[in-house]
N, C-alpha and C positions, 0 to 999 in steps of 0.2 A: 352489728348494732344498727338498727334502722332509726333514722331521724326524719322528722317531717319537715325540717327546715330546708332552705335552699342549698343546693349542691354547688359549691364554688368551682370544683373541677369541671363539672358539666357546663356551667355557665361560661367558664374560660374557653372550653373547647368550642362552644357555639359561637362565641365572640371571635375566636381565631378563624373559624370557617367563614364568618361574615366578612371579616377584614380581608381575607384572601380573595373572596368574591369581588369585593369592592376594588381591590388592587388590580384584578384582572380586567374589570370594567374600565378602570382609569387607563390602563395600558392600551386597551382597544380604542378608547376615545382619543388618546394621544396619537395613535397610528392614523386614525381617520383624519385628524386635523393636519397631520403631516402630508398625507396624500392630497387633501383638498388644497393646502397651501402650494404644493408643487404644481397643481393644475392651475390655480389662480395666478400665481406669480412665476410662471414659467420663464426661463431665460430667453426662449424663442418668442417672437412676436405673435400675439394671438393665443387664445386658449385652445384646448383640444377640439372643441366644437368648431371653432373658426377654421382651424387647419383642415378638419374633415370636410367642411363646406367648400373651402377653396379647392381641395383635391377633387371633390365631386364636380365642381364647375369646370375645372381643367379637363377632366375626363369627358365631360359632355361636349366641350369645345373641340377636343380631338376627334370625337366621333362625328361631329358635324363636318369637319374638313376632309374626311376620308372620301375620296371619289370612288364610287363602285366601278369595277371594270365591266366594259361592255362585252357582248358576245364575240365581237370581231376584234377586240383589242388584243395585242400580243402579250 
């Protein structure tokens, strides 16, 4: 029997699929917030960028202080 009216089962399945999609998006956003909070409020002093910059500065200083060996040096 064909009816021209709305199909409640079809509407319910479409709504269920949309809810699942929104739940997955919400879970992704929660994970992103968690990751960003860990970066911003790290227990170590300074953020990730600050630690990388300090490591770069240290490596540059170490490279400056290395004395090259001369040809006649033992």
